C-alpha positions as a printed NumPy array, in Angstrom:
array([[ -7.232,  10.369, -14.875],
       [ -7.437,  12.571, -11.742],
       [ -4.486,  12.201,  -9.006],
       [ -7.006,  10.383,  -6.117],
       [ -7.969,   8.477,  -8.925],
       [ -4.59 ,   7.315, -10.219],
       [ -3.294,   6.913,  -6.518],
       [ -6.002,   4.579,  -5.848],
       [ -5.485,   2.581,  -8.401],
       [ -2.046,   2.076,  -7.829],
       [ -2.547,   1.058,  -4.534],
       [ -5.667,  -1.088,  -4.984],
       [ -3.086,  -2.603,  -7.594],
       [ -0.539,  -3.458,  -4.735],
       [ -2.985,  -5.496,  -3.106],
       [ -3.671,  -8.757,  -6.516],
       [ -1.718, -11.578,  -6.164],
       [ -0.614, -10.687,  -9.82 ],
       [  1.418,  -7.284,  -8.429],
       [  2.265,  -8.951,  -5.05 ],
       [  4.09 , -12.315,  -6.714],
       [  5.564, -10.072,  -9.75 ],
       [  9.201,  -8.971,  -8.829],
       [  8.778,  -7.106, -11.383],
       [  5.64 ,  -5.765, -10.553],
       [  6.08 ,  -4.186,  -7.431],
       [ 10.019,  -2.677,  -8.536],
       [  7.974,  -0.398, -10.957],
       [  5.592,   0.546,  -7.438],
       [  7.883,   0.505,  -4.416],
       [ 10.751,   3.252,  -3.469],
       [ 13.876,   1.695,  -2.806],
       [ 13.692,   3.206,   0.551],
       [ 10.75 ,   2.067,   0.807],
       [  9.701,   1.355,   4.701],
       [  6.335,  -0.722,   6.12 ],
       [  4.687,  -0.882,   9.609],
       [  3.204,  -4.548,   9.117],
       [ -0.233,  -5.268,  10.686],
       [  1.415,  -7.65 ,  12.758],
       [  4.48 ,  -5.245,  13.655],
       [  6.911,  -5.888,  12.104],
       [  9.335,  -3.215,   9.699],
       [ 10.032,  -4.219,   6.399],
       [ 11.906,  -2.451,   3.292],
       [ 11.653,  -3.323,  -0.314],
       [ 13.744,  -5.992,  -0.358],
       [ 12.146,  -7.351,   2.327],
       [  8.839,  -7.441,   0.077],
       [ 10.577,  -8.473,  -2.69 ],
       [ 11.282, -11.541,  -1.456],
       [  7.978, -12.341,  -0.757],
       [  4.426, -10.8  ,   0.561],
       [  1.766, -13.089,   1.498],
       [ -1.142, -13.129,  -0.842],
       [ -4.972, -12.429,   0.366],
       [ -8.024, -11.9  ,   0.186],
       [ -9.338,  -8.397,   0.96 ],
       [-12.508,  -5.721,   0.849],
       [-11.178,  -2.406,   1.122],
       [-13.606,   0.844,   2.03 ],
       [-13.046,   4.557,   3.283],
       [-10.565,   5.6  ,   1.072],
       [ -9.678,   9.01 ,   1.351],
       [ -6.05 ,  10.914,  -0.313],
       [ -4.579,  14.168,   1.385],
       [ -2.079,  15.909,  -1.029],
       [  0.953,  16.959,   1.347],
       [  2.705,  18.893,  -0.853],
       [  2.539,  19.202,  -5.178],
       [  4.728,  15.915,  -5.531],
       [  3.612,  13.683,  -2.354],
       [  0.279,  12.075,  -1.207],
       [ -1.255,  10.308,   2.018],
       [ -4.155,   7.681,   1.19 ],
       [ -5.714,   6.237,   4.058],
       [ -8.585,   3.465,   4.445],
       [ -9.609,   0.266,   6.083],
       [ -9.014,  -3.124,   4.816],
       [-10.871,  -6.007,   5.82 ],
       [ -8.681,  -9.172,   4.744],
       [-10.587, -12.466,   4.504],
       [ -8.025, -14.86 ,   4.758],
       [ -6.68 , -13.927,   8.826],
       [-10.282, -12.568,   9.478],
       [ -8.851,  -8.918,  10.871],
       [ -9.451,  -5.685,  10.267],
       [ -6.691,  -2.382,   9.761],
       [ -6.716,   0.026,   9.274],
       [ -3.971,   0.916,   6.138],
       [ -2.213,   4.359,   5.571],
       [ -0.058,   4.958,   2.709],
       [  2.542,   7.733,   1.012],
       [  3.193,   7.442,  -2.198],
       [  5.858,  10.532,  -3.846],
       [  6.756,  11.074,  -7.137],
       [ 10.068,  10.125,  -7.908],
       [ 10.945,  10.984, -11.674],
       [  7.648,  11.333, -13.071],
       [  6.357,   7.85 , -11.6  ],
       [  4.095,   7.54 ,  -8.508],
       [  5.977,   5.146,  -6.247],
       [  5.069,   4.005,  -2.636],
       [  7.253,   5.239,   0.026],
       [  5.758,   3.931,   3.22 ],
       [  3.125,   2.278,   4.19 ],
       [  1.677,   1.252,   7.836],
       [ -1.127,  -1.355,   8.841],
       [ -2.756,  -1.12 ,  12.34 ],
       [ -5.094,  -3.593,  13.478],
       [ -7.992,  -2.278,  15.386],
       [-11.939,  -3.774,  16.133],
       [-14.657,  -4.494,  12.769],
       [-16.777,  -2.021,  11.927]])
């Protein structure tokens, strides 16, 4: 599997109800120094996410993946939250840590629908 496909698969896994409600899966996919700027303007760390993420239905489009270094990748995309009826631009930074790709940063920015 190519790196771009792998990172996109990991990103999309984090949007599934199964992963968002699994402490073990979240522990594995989020780096210890994880930081998020949420679409509602909050700042969250890994522990905040382990304490509870919301589950929602969404559609995603316009994925772009850009290597920032040999072990760091930026992924950007559009997300339509069907539950909140909200559109956001999303960006995540993934880093290869000890042979495993983990998300170390995520941001969701509300935008008007296309």
